[in-house]
PQR file of N, CA, C, O and H, with PARSE charges and radii, in Angstrom:
ATOM      1  N   ARG A   1       1.889 -11.996  11.353 -0.4000 1.5000
ATOM      2  CA  ARG A   1       2.578 -10.350  10.761 -0.0000 2.0000
ATOM      3  C   ARG A   1       2.744 -11.222   9.648  0.5500 1.7000
ATOM      4  O   ARG A   1       2.786 -12.451   9.721 -0.5500 1.4000
ATOM      5  N   VAL A   2       2.848 -10.448   8.484 -0.4000 1.5000
ATOM      6  CA  VAL A   2       3.412 -10.952   7.246 -0.0000 2.0000
ATOM      7  C   VAL A   2       4.813 -10.631   7.176  0.5500 1.7000
ATOM      8  O   VAL A   2       5.097 -10.108   8.254 -0.5500 1.4000
ATOM      9  H   VAL A   2       2.814  -9.450   8.425  0.4000 1.0000
ATOM     10  N   PRO A   3       6.072 -10.702   6.252 -0.5600 1.5000
ATOM     11  CA  PRO A   3       7.120 -10.501   5.764  0.2800 2.0000
ATOM     12  C   PRO A   3       6.917  -9.509   4.765  0.5500 1.7000
ATOM     13  O   PRO A   3       6.403  -9.837   3.696 -0.5500 1.4000
ATOM     14  N   TYR A   4       7.257  -8.343   4.986 -0.4000 1.5000
ATOM     15  CA  TYR A   4       7.409  -7.949   3.757 -0.0000 2.0000
ATOM     16  C   TYR A   4       8.132  -7.767   2.522  0.5500 1.7000
ATOM     17  O   TYR A   4       7.879  -6.965   1.624 -0.5500 1.4000
ATOM     18  H   TYR A   4       7.674  -8.076   5.855  0.4000 1.0000
ATOM     19  N   GLN A   5       9.692  -9.187   2.640 -0.4000 1.5000
ATOM     20  CA  GLN A   5      10.224  -8.835   1.983 -0.0000 2.0000
ATOM     21  C   GLN A   5       9.741  -9.564   0.856  0.5500 1.7000
ATOM     22  O   GLN A   5      10.353  -9.240  -0.162 -0.5500 1.4000
ATOM     23  H   GLN A   5       9.897  -9.838   3.371  0.4000 1.0000
ATOM     24  N   GLY A   6       8.367 -10.924   0.564 -0.4000 1.5000
ATOM     25  CA  GLY A   6       7.436 -11.147   0.014 -0.0000 2.0000
ATOM     26  C   GLY A   6       6.965  -9.767  -1.024  0.5500 1.7000
ATOM     27  O   GLY A   6       7.016  -9.869  -2.250 -0.5500 1.4000
ATOM     28  H   GLY A   6       7.871 -11.188   1.391  0.4000 1.0000
ATOM     29  N   SER A   7       6.561  -8.638  -0.408 -0.4000 1.5000
ATOM     30  CA  SER A   7       5.830  -7.581  -1.308 -0.0000 2.0000
ATOM     31  C   SER A   7       7.097  -6.802  -2.147  0.5500 1.7000
ATOM     32  O   SER A   7       6.887  -6.242  -3.223 -0.5500 1.4000
ATOM     33  H   SER A   7       6.520  -8.555   0.588  0.4000 1.0000
ATOM     34  N   VAL A   8       8.280  -6.842  -1.580 -0.4000 1.5000
ATOM     35  CA  VAL A   8       9.368  -6.313  -1.861 -0.0000 2.0000
ATOM     36  C   VAL A   8       9.633  -6.993  -3.343  0.5500 1.7000
ATOM     37  O   VAL A   8       9.785  -6.320  -4.363 -0.5500 1.4000
ATOM     38  H   VAL A   8       8.450  -7.297  -0.706  0.4000 1.0000
ATOM     39  N   ASN A   9       9.659  -8.243  -3.304 -0.4000 1.5000
ATOM     40  CA  ASN A   9      10.139  -9.662  -4.571 -0.0000 2.0000
ATOM     41  C   ASN A   9       9.427  -8.739  -5.846  0.5500 1.7000
ATOM     42  O   ASN A   9       9.801  -8.231  -6.903 -0.5500 1.4000
ATOM     43  H   ASN A   9       9.536  -8.789  -2.476  0.4000 1.0000
ATOM     44  N   LEU A  10       7.996  -8.872  -4.947 -0.4000 1.5000
ATOM     45  CA  LEU A  10       6.843  -8.781  -6.087 -0.0000 2.0000
ATOM     46  C   LEU A  10       7.158  -7.382  -6.672  0.5500 1.7000
ATOM     47  O   LEU A  10       7.085  -7.393  -7.901 -0.5500 1.4000
ATOM     48  H   LEU A  10       7.692  -9.285  -4.088  0.4000 1.0000
ATOM     49  N   HIS A  11       7.497  -6.142  -6.124 -0.4000 1.5000
ATOM     50  CA  HIS A  11       7.928  -5.101  -6.535 -0.0000 2.0000
ATOM     51  C   HIS A  11       8.614  -4.956  -7.582  0.5500 1.7000
ATOM     52  O   HIS A  11       8.262  -4.473  -8.658 -0.5500 1.4000
ATOM     53  H   HIS A  11       7.556  -6.134  -5.126  0.4000 1.0000
ATOM     54  N   ASN A  12       9.913  -5.507  -7.182 -0.4000 1.5000
ATOM     55  CA  ASN A  12      11.128  -5.192  -8.267 -0.0000 2.0000
ATOM     56  C   ASN A  12      10.672  -6.177  -9.324  0.5500 1.7000
ATOM     57  O   ASN A  12      10.809  -5.802 -10.489 -0.5500 1.4000
ATOM     58  H   ASN A  12      10.200  -5.899  -6.308  0.4000 1.0000
ATOM     59  N   THR A  13       9.925  -7.892  -9.015 -0.4000 1.5000
ATOM     60  CA  THR A  13       9.788  -8.447 -10.573 -0.0000 2.0000
ATOM     61  C   THR A  13       9.184  -7.472 -11.697  0.5500 1.7000
ATOM     62  O   THR A  13       9.476  -7.350 -12.887 -0.5500 1.4000
ATOM     63  H   THR A  13       9.813  -8.197  -8.069  0.4000 1.0000
ATOM     64  N   LEU A  14       7.889  -6.584 -10.595 -0.4000 1.5000
ATOM     65  CA  LEU A  14       6.840  -5.864 -11.898 -0.0000 2.0000
ATOM     66  C   LEU A  14       7.586  -4.932 -12.600  0.5500 1.7000
ATOM     67  O   LEU A  14       7.521  -4.642 -13.795 -0.5500 1.4000
ATOM     68  H   LEU A  14       7.652  -6.683  -9.629  0.4000 1.0000
ATOM     69  N   LYS A  15       8.416  -4.426 -11.586 -0.4000 1.5000
ATOM     70  CA  LYS A  15       9.499  -3.216 -12.207 -0.0000 2.0000
ATOM     71  C   LYS A  15      10.099  -3.586 -13.267  0.5500 1.7000
ATOM     72  O   LYS A  15       9.926  -2.985 -14.328 -0.5500 1.4000
ATOM     73  H   LYS A  15       8.468  -4.661 -10.615  0.4000 1.0000
ATOM     74  N   LYS A  16      11.123  -4.922 -13.124 -0.4000 1.5000
ATOM     75  CA  LYS A  16      11.841  -5.528 -14.357 -0.0000 2.0000
ATOM     76  C   LYS A  16      11.216  -5.739 -15.821  0.5500 1.7000
ATOM     77  O   LYS A  16      11.863  -5.714 -16.868 -0.5500 1.4000
ATOM     78  H   LYS A  16      11.263  -5.411 -12.263  0.4000 1.0000
ATOM     79  N   LEU A  17       9.389  -6.020 -15.655 -0.4000 1.5000
ATOM     80  CA  LEU A  17       8.882  -6.328 -16.450 -0.0000 2.0000
ATOM     81  C   LEU A  17       8.253  -5.736 -16.686  0.5500 1.7000
ATOM     82  O   LEU A  17       7.476  -6.087 -17.573 -0.5500 1.4000
ATOM     83  H   LEU A  17       8.864  -6.041 -14.804  0.4000 1.0000
ATOM     84  N   GLY A  18       8.080  -4.208 -15.997 -0.4000 1.5000
ATOM     85  CA  GLY A  18       7.669  -2.792 -17.059 -0.0000 2.0000
ATOM     86  C   GLY A  18       6.151  -3.108 -16.501  0.5500 1.7000
ATOM     87  O   GLY A  18       5.180  -3.095 -17.258 -0.5500 1.4000
ATOM     88  H   GLY A  18       8.712  -3.924 -15.276  0.4000 1.0000
ATOM     89  N   VAL A  19       6.097  -3.265 -15.723 -0.4000 1.5000
ATOM     90  CA  VAL A  19       4.157  -3.429 -14.861 -0.0000 2.0000
ATOM     91  C   VAL A  19       4.406  -1.989 -13.813  0.5500 1.7000
ATOM     92  O   VAL A  19       5.300  -1.922 -12.970 -0.5500 1.4000
ATOM     93  H   VAL A  19       6.885  -3.276 -15.108  0.4000 1.0000
ATOM     94  N   SER A  20       3.250  -0.743 -14.140 -0.4000 1.5000
ATOM     95  CA  SER A  20       3.571   0.207 -13.018 -0.0000 2.0000
ATOM     96  C   SER A  20       3.623  -0.636 -11.678  0.5500 1.7000
ATOM     97  O   SER A  20       3.108  -1.754 -11.655 -0.5500 1.4000
ATOM     98  H   SER A  20       2.523  -0.797 -14.825  0.4000 1.0000
ATOM     99  N   SER A  21       4.164  -0.173 -10.707 -0.4000 1.5000
ATOM    100  CA  SER A  21       4.366  -0.468  -9.510 -0.0000 2.0000
ATOM    101  C   SER A  21       4.731   0.163  -8.437  0.5500 1.7000
ATOM    102  O   SER A  21       5.959   0.211  -8.366 -0.5500 1.4000
ATOM    103  H   SER A  21       4.582   0.736 -10.725  0.4000 1.0000
ATOM    104  N   GLU A  22       4.053   0.808  -7.329 -0.4000 1.5000
ATOM    105  CA  GLU A  22       4.198   1.542  -6.379 -0.0000 2.0000
ATOM    106  C   GLU A  22       4.685   0.888  -4.954  0.5500 1.7000
ATOM    107  O   GLU A  22       3.781   0.075  -4.764 -0.5500 1.4000
ATOM    108  H   GLU A  22       3.056   0.769  -7.386  0.4000 1.0000
ATOM    109  N   LEU A  23       5.713   0.747  -3.677 -0.4000 1.5000
ATOM    110  CA  LEU A  23       5.443  -0.015  -3.139 -0.0000 2.0000
ATOM    111  C   LEU A  23       5.936   0.863  -1.952  0.5500 1.7000
ATOM    112  O   LEU A  23       6.938   1.576  -1.915 -0.5500 1.4000
ATOM    113  H   LEU A  23       6.448   1.408  -3.832  0.4000 1.0000
ATOM    114  N   HIS A  24       4.674   0.570  -0.656 -0.4000 1.5000
ATOM    115  CA  HIS A  24       4.853   1.759   0.223 -0.0000 2.0000
ATOM    116  C   HIS A  24       4.877   0.696   1.507  0.5500 1.7000
ATOM    117  O   HIS A  24       3.961  -0.126   1.507 -0.5500 1.4000
ATOM    118  H   HIS A  24       3.860  -0.010  -0.686  0.4000 1.0000
ATOM    119  N   ILE A  25       5.813   0.635   2.573 -0.4000 1.5000
ATOM    120  CA  ILE A  25       5.648   0.083   3.729 -0.0000 2.0000
ATOM    121  C   ILE A  25       5.754   1.006   5.036  0.5500 1.7000
ATOM    122  O   ILE A  25       6.700   1.772   5.217 -0.5500 1.4000
ATOM    123  H   ILE A  25       6.557   1.303   2.573  0.4000 1.0000
ATOM    124  N   TYR A  26       4.768   0.865   5.857 -0.4000 1.5000
ATOM    125  CA  TYR A  26       4.479   1.537   6.592 -0.0000 2.0000
ATOM    126  C   TYR A  26       4.606   0.408   8.382  0.5500 1.7000
ATOM    127  O   TYR A  26       4.473  -0.748   8.783 -0.5500 1.4000
ATOM    128  H   TYR A  26       3.999   0.243   5.710  0.4000 1.0000
ATOM    129  N   GLU A  27       4.951   1.829   8.884 -0.4000 1.5000
ATOM    130  CA  GLU A  27       5.270   0.829  10.460 -0.0000 2.0000
ATOM    131  C   GLU A  27       4.248   0.387  11.186  0.5500 1.7000
ATOM    132  O   GLU A  27       4.288  -0.665  11.825 -0.5500 1.4000
ATOM    133  H   GLU A  27       5.059   2.768   8.558  0.4000 1.0000
ATOM    134  N   LYS A  28       3.024   1.351  11.124 -0.4000 1.5000
ATOM    135  CA  LYS A  28       1.916   0.468  11.561 -0.0000 2.0000
ATOM    136  C   LYS A  28       0.825  -0.027  10.627  0.5500 1.7000
ATOM    137  O   LYS A  28       0.968  -0.063   9.405 -0.5500 1.4000
ATOM    138  H   LYS A  28       2.992   2.205  10.605  0.4000 1.0000
ATOM    139  N   GLY A  29      -0.044  -0.328  11.136 -0.4000 1.5000
ATOM    140  CA  GLY A  29      -1.213  -0.857  10.236 -0.0000 2.0000
ATOM    141  C   GLY A  29      -1.364  -2.475  10.393  0.5500 1.7000
ATOM    142  O   GLY A  29      -2.161  -2.999  11.171 -0.5500 1.4000
ATOM    143  H   GLY A  29      -0.161  -0.299  12.128  0.4000 1.0000
ATOM    144  N   GLY A  30      -0.633  -3.058   9.685 -0.4000 1.5000
ATOM    145  CA  GLY A  30      -0.689  -4.581   9.902 -0.0000 2.0000
ATOM    146  C   GLY A  30      -1.512  -5.082   9.047  0.5500 1.7000
ATOM    147  O   GLY A  30      -2.055  -4.137   8.475 -0.5500 1.4000
ATOM    148  H   GLY A  30       0.014  -2.633   9.053  0.4000 1.0000
ATOM    149  N   HIS A  31      -2.091  -6.578   8.451 -0.4000 1.5000
ATOM    150  CA  HIS A  31      -2.181  -6.940   7.176 -0.0000 2.0000
ATOM    151  C   HIS A  31      -3.621  -7.021   7.515  0.5500 1.7000
ATOM    152  O   HIS A  31      -4.355  -7.302   8.463 -0.5500 1.4000
ATOM    153  H   HIS A  31      -1.649  -7.346   8.916  0.4000 1.0000
ATOM    154  N   GLY A  32      -3.688  -6.450   5.683 -0.4000 1.5000
ATOM    155  CA  GLY A  32      -5.140  -6.573   5.730 -0.0000 2.0000
ATOM    156  C   GLY A  32      -6.213  -5.513   6.200  0.5500 1.7000
ATOM    157  O   GLY A  32      -7.391  -5.843   6.336 -0.5500 1.4000
ATOM    158  H   GLY A  32      -3.092  -6.221   4.914  0.4000 1.0000
ATOM    159  N   PHE A  33      -5.828  -4.404   6.409 -0.4000 1.5000
ATOM    160  CA  PHE A  33      -6.826  -3.259   7.188 -0.0000 2.0000
ATOM    161  C   PHE A  33      -7.751  -2.732   6.445  0.5500 1.7000
ATOM    162  O   PHE A  33      -8.859  -2.427   6.885 -0.5500 1.4000
ATOM    163  H   PHE A  33      -4.871  -4.137   6.299  0.4000 1.0000
ATOM    164  N   ALA A  34      -7.231  -2.508   4.740 -0.4000 1.5000
ATOM    165  CA  ALA A  34      -7.859  -2.002   4.174 -0.0000 2.0000
ATOM    166  C   ALA A  34      -8.049  -0.163   4.429  0.5500 1.7000
ATOM    167  O   ALA A  34      -7.240   0.709   4.746 -0.5500 1.4000
ATOM    168  H   ALA A  34      -6.331  -2.757   4.382  0.4000 1.0000
ATOM    169  N   LEU A  35      -9.461  -0.140   4.125 -0.4000 1.5000
ATOM    170  CA  LEU A  35      -9.995   1.178   4.210 -0.0000 2.0000
ATOM    171  C   LEU A  35     -10.608   1.172   5.456  0.5500 1.7000
ATOM    172  O   LEU A  35     -11.573   1.934   5.499 -0.5500 1.4000
ATOM    173  H   LEU A  35     -10.119  -0.848   3.867  0.4000 1.0000
ATOM    174  N   GLU A  36     -10.298   0.376   6.818 -0.4000 1.5000
ATOM    175  CA  GLU A  36     -10.895   0.284   7.682 -0.0000 2.0000
ATOM    176  C   GLU A  36     -10.514   2.131   8.806  0.5500 1.7000
ATOM    177  O   GLU A  36      -9.523   2.848   8.945 -0.5500 1.4000
ATOM    178  H   GLU A  36      -9.514  -0.243   6.783  0.4000 1.0000
ATOM    179  N   GLN A  37     -11.808   2.156   9.279 -0.4000 1.5000
ATOM    180  CA  GLN A  37     -11.346   3.161  10.159 -0.0000 2.0000
ATOM    181  C   GLN A  37     -11.758   2.971  11.737  0.5500 1.7000
ATOM    182  O   GLN A  37     -12.411   3.761  12.419 -0.5500 1.4000
ATOM    183  H   GLN A  37     -12.613   1.574   9.166  0.4000 1.0000
ATOM    184  N   ASN A  38     -11.348   2.045  12.028 -0.4000 1.5000
ATOM    185  CA  ASN A  38     -12.419   1.926  13.419 -0.0000 2.0000
ATOM    186  C   ASN A  38     -10.616   0.837  14.286  0.5500 1.7000
ATOM    187  O   ASN A  38     -10.621  -0.061  15.128 -0.5500 1.4000
ATOM    188  H   ASN A  38     -10.818   1.403  11.474  0.4000 1.0000
ATOM    189  N   ARG A  39      -9.624   1.382  13.691 -0.4000 1.5000
ATOM    190  CA  ARG A  39      -8.641   0.224  14.506 -0.0000 2.0000
ATOM    191  C   ARG A  39      -7.829   0.832  15.372  0.5500 1.7000
ATOM    192  O   ARG A  39      -6.736   0.409  15.749 -0.5500 1.4000
ATOM    193  H   ARG A  39      -9.621   2.112  13.007  0.4000 1.0000
ATOM    194  N   GLY A  40      -8.422   1.946  15.729 -0.4000 1.5000
ATOM    195  CA  GLY A  40      -7.734   3.497  16.782 -0.0000 2.0000
ATOM    196  C   GLY A  40      -6.725   4.245  16.303  0.5500 1.7000
ATOM    197  O   GLY A  40      -6.339   4.276  15.134 -0.5500 1.4000
ATOM    198  H   GLY A  40      -9.310   2.290  15.423  0.4000 1.0000
ATOM    199  N   ASP A  41      -6.229   4.950  17.377 -0.4000 1.5000
ATOM    200  CA  ASP A  41      -5.508   6.131  17.057 -0.0000 2.0000
ATOM    201  C   ASP A  41      -3.939   5.832  16.485  0.5500 1.7000
ATOM    202  O   ASP A  41      -3.155   6.716  16.137 -0.5500 1.4000
ATOM    203  H   ASP A  41      -6.543   4.924  18.327  0.4000 1.0000
ATOM    204  N   ALA A  42      -3.691   4.492  16.473 -0.4000 1.5000
ATOM    205  CA  ALA A  42      -2.327   3.999  16.070 -0.0000 2.0000
ATOM    206  C   ALA A  42      -2.163   3.596  14.973  0.5500 1.7000
ATOM    207  O   ALA A  42      -0.992   3.477  14.613 -0.5500 1.4000
ATOM    208  H   ALA A  42      -4.328   3.775  16.755  0.4000 1.0000
ATOM    209  N   VAL A  43      -3.046   3.297  14.195 -0.4000 1.5000
ATOM    210  CA  VAL A  43      -3.320   3.139  12.861 -0.0000 2.0000
ATOM    211  C   VAL A  43      -4.226   4.625  12.014  0.5500 1.7000
ATOM    212  O   VAL A  43      -4.492   4.384  10.837 -0.5500 1.4000
ATOM    213  H   VAL A  43      -3.997   3.393  14.488  0.4000 1.0000
ATOM    214  N   LYS A  44      -4.396   5.157  12.204 -0.4000 1.5000
ATOM    215  CA  LYS A  44      -5.851   5.846  12.146 -0.0000 2.0000
ATOM    216  C   LYS A  44      -4.817   7.137  10.928  0.5500 1.7000
ATOM    217  O   LYS A  44      -5.383   8.049  10.324 -0.5500 1.4000
ATOM    218  H   LYS A  44      -4.180   5.353  13.160  0.4000 1.0000
ATOM    219  N   GLN A  45      -3.950   6.978  10.882 -0.4000 1.5000
ATOM    220  CA  GLN A  45      -3.098   7.927  10.051 -0.0000 2.0000
ATOM    221  C   GLN A  45      -2.641   7.133   9.415  0.5500 1.7000
ATOM    222  O   GLN A  45      -3.152   7.400   8.327 -0.5500 1.4000
ATOM    223  H   GLN A  45      -3.490   6.238  11.372  0.4000 1.0000
ATOM    224  N   THR A  46      -1.817   6.024   9.202 -0.4000 1.5000
ATOM    225  CA  THR A  46      -1.930   4.708   8.263 -0.0000 2.0000
ATOM    226  C   THR A  46      -3.033   4.884   7.152  0.5500 1.7000
ATOM    227  O   THR A  46      -3.005   5.418   6.043 -0.5500 1.4000
ATOM    228  H   THR A  46      -1.402   5.807  10.086  0.4000 1.0000
ATOM    229  N   VAL A  47      -3.987   4.251   7.848 -0.4000 1.5000
ATOM    230  CA  VAL A  47      -4.949   4.017   6.860 -0.0000 2.0000
ATOM    231  C   VAL A  47      -5.412   5.524   5.771  0.5500 1.7000
ATOM    232  O   VAL A  47      -5.467   5.524   4.541 -0.5500 1.4000
ATOM    233  H   VAL A  47      -4.009   3.817   8.748  0.4000 1.0000
ATOM    234  N   GLU A  48      -5.627   6.422   6.490 -0.4000 1.5000
ATOM    235  CA  GLU A  48      -5.581   7.744   5.779 -0.0000 2.0000
ATOM    236  C   GLU A  48      -4.471   7.454   4.939  0.5500 1.7000
ATOM    237  O   GLU A  48      -4.644   6.811   3.903 -0.5500 1.4000
ATOM    238  H   GLU A  48      -5.582   6.422   7.489  0.4000 1.0000
ATOM    239  N   ASP A  49      -3.316   7.876   5.290 -0.4000 1.5000
ATOM    240  CA  ASP A  49      -2.127   8.003   3.942 -0.0000 2.0000
ATOM    241  C   ASP A  49      -1.871   6.847   2.915  0.5500 1.7000
ATOM    242  O   ASP A  49      -1.411   7.101   1.802 -0.5500 1.4000
ATOM    243  H   ASP A  49      -3.175   8.398   6.131  0.4000 1.0000
ATOM    244  N   TRP A  50      -2.211   5.433   3.354 -0.4000 1.5000
ATOM    245  CA  TRP A  50      -2.505   4.409   2.629 -0.0000 2.0000
ATOM    246  C   TRP A  50      -3.768   4.764   1.418  0.5500 1.7000
ATOM    247  O   TRP A  50      -3.643   4.826   0.195 -0.5500 1.4000
ATOM    248  H   TRP A  50      -2.585   5.226   4.258  0.4000 1.0000
ATOM    249  N   SER A  51      -4.729   4.918   2.085 -0.4000 1.5000
ATOM    250  CA  SER A  51      -5.866   5.415   1.457 -0.0000 2.0000
ATOM    251  C   SER A  51      -5.674   6.551   0.013  0.5500 1.7000
ATOM    252  O   SER A  51      -6.106   6.350  -1.122 -0.5500 1.4000
ATOM    253  H   SER A  51      -4.831   4.867   3.079  0.4000 1.0000
ATOM    254  N   GLN A  52      -5.073   7.475   0.394 -0.4000 1.5000
ATOM    255  CA  GLN A  52      -4.914   8.648   0.016 -0.0000 2.0000
ATOM    256  C   GLN A  52      -3.504   8.281  -1.175  0.5500 1.7000
ATOM    257  O   GLN A  52      -3.386   9.104  -2.082 -0.5500 1.4000
ATOM    258  H   GLN A  52      -4.722   7.638   1.317  0.4000 1.0000
ATOM    259  N   ALA A  53      -3.015   7.707  -1.166 -0.4000 1.5000
ATOM    260  CA  ALA A  53      -1.546   7.093  -1.896 -0.0000 2.0000
ATOM    261  C   ALA A  53      -2.623   6.463  -3.070  0.5500 1.7000
ATOM    262  O   ALA A  53      -2.947   6.902  -4.174 -0.5500 1.4000
ATOM    263  H   ALA A  53      -3.111   7.038  -0.429  0.4000 1.0000
ATOM    264  N   LEU A  54      -2.941   5.496  -2.485 -0.4000 1.5000
ATOM    265  CA  LEU A  54      -3.706   4.061  -3.503 -0.0000 2.0000
ATOM    266  C   LEU A  54      -4.694   5.334  -4.332  0.5500 1.7000
ATOM    267  O   LEU A  54      -4.108   5.453  -5.408 -0.5500 1.4000
ATOM    268  H   LEU A  54      -2.678   5.139  -1.588  0.4000 1.0000
ATOM    269  N   LEU A  55      -5.452   5.959  -4.337 -0.4000 1.5000
ATOM    270  CA  LEU A  55      -5.831   6.805  -4.709 -0.0000 2.0000
ATOM    271  C   LEU A  55      -5.351   7.998  -5.897  0.5500 1.7000
ATOM    272  O   LEU A  55      -5.995   8.455  -6.841 -0.5500 1.4000
ATOM    273  H   LEU A  55      -5.928   5.863  -3.463  0.4000 1.0000
ATOM    274  N   VAL A  56      -4.041   8.272  -5.460 -0.4000 1.5000
ATOM    275  CA  VAL A  56      -3.313   8.764  -6.765 -0.0000 2.0000
ATOM    276  C   VAL A  56      -2.524   8.071  -7.263  0.5500 1.7000
ATOM    277  O   VAL A  56      -1.729   8.548  -8.073 -0.5500 1.4000
ATOM    278  H   VAL A  56      -3.518   7.901  -4.692  0.4000 1.0000
ATOM    279  N   TRP A  57      -2.508   6.801  -6.945 -0.4000 1.5000
ATOM    280  CA  TRP A  57      -1.798   6.063  -7.787 -0.0000 2.0000
ATOM    281  C   TRP A  57      -2.917   5.229  -8.983  0.5500 1.7000
ATOM    282  O   TRP A  57      -2.624   4.718 -10.064 -0.5500 1.4000
ATOM    283  H   TRP A  57      -3.154   6.414  -6.288  0.4000 1.0000
ATOM    284  N   LEU A  58      -4.080   5.324  -8.389 -0.4000 1.5000
ATOM    285  CA  LEU A  58      -5.128   4.789  -9.748 -0.0000 2.0000
ATOM    286  C   LEU A  58      -5.579   6.147 -10.350  0.5500 1.7000
ATOM    287  O   LEU A  58      -6.416   5.987 -11.238 -0.5500 1.4000
ATOM    288  H   LEU A  58      -4.318   5.740  -7.511  0.4000 1.0000
ATOM    289  N   LYS A  59      -5.362   6.997 -10.190 -0.4000 1.5000
ATOM    290  CA  LYS A  59      -5.404   8.523 -11.273 -0.0000 2.0000
ATOM    291  C   LYS A  59      -4.432   7.989 -12.001  0.5500 1.7000
ATOM    292  O   LYS A  59      -4.862   7.474 -13.033 -0.5500 1.4000
ATOM    293  H   LYS A  59      -4.681   7.127  -9.469  0.4000 1.0000
ATOM    294  N   LYS A  60      -2.994   7.899 -11.816 -0.4000 1.5000
ATOM    295  CA  LYS A  60      -1.773   7.835 -12.094 -0.0000 2.0000
ATOM    296  C   LYS A  60      -2.001   7.191 -13.656  0.5500 1.7000
ATOM    297  O   LYS A  60      -1.641   7.756 -14.689 -0.5500 1.4000
ATOM    298  H   LYS A  60      -2.645   8.317 -10.977  0.4000 1.0000
ATOM    299  N   GLN A  61      -2.692   5.864 -13.575 -0.4000 1.5000
ATOM    300  CA  GLN A  61      -2.707   4.848 -14.033 -0.0000 2.0000
ATOM    301  C   GLN A  61      -4.178   4.768 -14.595  0.5500 1.7000
ATOM    302  O   GLN A  61      -4.791   3.781 -15.002 -0.5500 1.4000
ATOM    303  H   GLN A  61      -2.984   5.406 -12.736  0.4000 1.0000
ATOM    304  N   GLU A  62      -4.587   6.141 -14.500 -0.4000 1.5000
ATOM    305  CA  GLU A  62      -5.924   6.364 -15.417 -0.0000 2.0000
ATOM    306  C   GLU A  62      -7.325   5.736 -15.314  0.5500 1.7000
ATOM    307  O   GLU A  62      -8.364   5.811 -15.971 -0.5500 1.4000
ATOM    308  H   GLU A  62      -4.088   6.943 -14.170  0.4000 1.0000
ATOM    309  N   ILE A  63      -6.844   4.971 -14.018 -0.4000 1.5000
ATOM    310  CA  ILE A  63      -8.023   3.894 -13.231 -0.0000 2.0000
ATOM    311  C   ILE A  63      -9.217   4.585 -13.118  0.5500 1.7000
ATOM    312  O   ILE A  63     -10.251   4.038 -13.501 -0.5500 1.4000
ATOM    313  H   ILE A  63      -6.000   4.910 -13.484  0.4000 1.0000
ATOM    314  N   LEU A  64      -9.244   6.044 -12.508 -0.4000 1.5000
ATOM    315  CA  LEU A  64      -9.766   6.942 -11.849 -0.0000 2.0000
ATOM    316  C   LEU A  64     -10.259   8.285 -12.661  0.5500 1.7000
ATOM    317  O   LEU A  64     -10.788   9.215 -12.053 -0.5500 1.4000
ATOM    318  H   LEU A  64      -8.404   6.488 -12.196  0.4000 1.0000
TER
END
């Protein structure tokens, strides 16, 4: 497990510096699961939600 507080601190620092940032903390999923689809039903929805949230954010940043 990776402590979530490091991500919270990074997000807060980026916001203070005016850098566009969003933070989503999911109950299930694990570290480094990226866009992997074969980790079982317990994390399937999390993977799909996370990847969609990423695409929305990238579009808002005009990266996609």
